C-alpha positions in Angstrom: -17.3 -23.6 -8.7 -14.4 -24.5 -6.4 -14.6 -25.7 -2.9 -15.3 -22.8 -0.5 -12.7 -22.2 2.3 -13.6 -19.7 4.9 -16.7 -18.5 3.0 -19.9 -19.7 1.5 -20.7 -19.4 -2.2 -24.4 -18.7 -1.5 -26.4 -17.8 1.6 -30.1 -17.8 1.8 -31.2 -16.2 5.0 -34.4 -16.8 6.9 -37.1 -14.1 6.9 -36.2 -11.5 9.4 -34.7 -8.1 10.2 -31.7 -7.1 7.9 -28.9 -5.3 9.6 -26.4 -3.3 7.6 -23.1 -2.8 9.5 -20.9 0.1 8.7 -17.3 -0.8 7.7 -15.3 -1.8 10.8 -11.6 -1.3 11.1 -9.1 -2.2 13.8 -9.7 1.1 15.6 -10.3 0.7 19.5 -12.5 2.6 21.8 -10.3 5.7 21.9 -9.5 5.7 18.2 -6.2 3.8 18.6 -5.4 1.5 15.7 -4.0 -1.9 16.1 -0.4 -2.3 14.7 -0.3 -5.1 12.1 -2.8 -6.4 9.6 -3.6 -9.5 11.6 -4.1 -7.5 14.8 -6.3 -5.1 12.9 -8.3 -7.9 11.4 -8.8 -9.3 14.9 -9.9 -5.9 16.3 -12.2 -5.3 13.3 -13.9 -8.7 14.0 -14.5 -7.8 17.6 -16.0 -4.4 16.4 -18.3 -6.3 14.0 -19.5 -8.5 16.9 -20.0 -5.5 19.2 -22.0 -3.6 16.6 -24.0 -6.6 15.7 -24.8 -7.2 19.3 -26.0 -3.6 19.7 -28.6 -4.4 16.9 -29.7 -7.5 18.8 -27.7 -10.0 16.5 -24.9 -12.4 17.0 -22.3 -13.9 14.6 -24.5 -16.7 13.2 -26.8 -13.9 11.8 -24.1 -12.8 9.4 -24.9 -13.4 5.8 -22.3 -11.4 4.0 -18.9 -9.9 4.6 -16.8 -7.7 2.4 -13.1 -7.7 3.5 -11.2 -4.7 2.2 -7.4 -4.7 2.6 -4.6 -2.4 1.4 -2.2 -5.3 1.1 -3.6 -8.5 -0.5 -0.2 -10.2 -0.5 0.2 -9.5 3.3 -3.4 -10.8 3.9 -2.8 -14.0 2.0 0.5 -14.7 3.6 -1.2 -14.4 7.0 -4.3 -16.6 6.1 -3.7 -18.9 8.9 -3.6 -16.3 11.7 -6.4 -14.4 10.1 -8.6 -17.6 10.0 -7.8 -18.1 13.7 -8.9 -14.6 14.5 -12.0 -15.0 12.4 -13.0 -18.2 14.2 -12.3 -16.7 17.6 -15.0 -14.1 16.9 -17.5 -15.8 14.4 -16.9 -19.6 15.0 -17.2 -21.7 11.9 -20.1 -19.7 10.5 -19.2 -18.3 7.1 -21.4 -16.0 5.1 -21.0 -15.0 1.5 -17.6 -13.2 1.4 -15.6 -11.1 -0.9 -11.8 -10.1 -0.4 -10.9 -6.9 -2.1 -7.6 -5.1 -2.3 -8.0 -1.3 -2.2 -5.6 1.6 -2.6 -6.3 3.0 0.9 -8.5 3.0 4.0 -9.4 5.6 6.6 -6.7 6.7 9.1 -4.1 4.3 7.7 -6.2 1.1 8.4 -5.0 -2.1 6.6 -8.2 -3.9 6.7 -11.9 -3.1 6.9 -14.9 -5.4 7.3 -18.3 -4.5 5.9 -21.1 -6.9 6.8 -24.8 -7.6 6.4 -26.7 -9.7 8.8 -30.3 -11.1 9.0 -31.9 -11.7 12.5 -34.6 -14.3 11.9 -38.1 -13.4 12.9 -38.8 -14.1 16.5 -35.2 -13.8 17.5 -35.7 -10.3 19.0 -33.7 -7.9 16.9 -33.9 -4.2 17.8 -36.0 -2.6 15.2 
């Protein structure tokens, strides 16, 4: 296996409450969509953190992230800016991650994040 960069090959979470987050895009509070792929990724990350917090979790509880993009070439060419946006929201915590190019996403989104988190027992998740 190659060296992981911005992801973990394997995550073994602690016993706890599993949280499944719906796919999050770069849509804002009033359904506005951020313009470019990097801006959409940044907004999608913020939406993941908000949804996770609503369940009593925080970024370090993420164990898995699937990143869907409609333009893999654009995503890869913006890896540095995307990495900065990722770390702004999640720090240097990396779950098991997949990057997938898809034909299309809802409402013209360019990126969507689908995540799973585990809030360890005794951490106070909302069950």
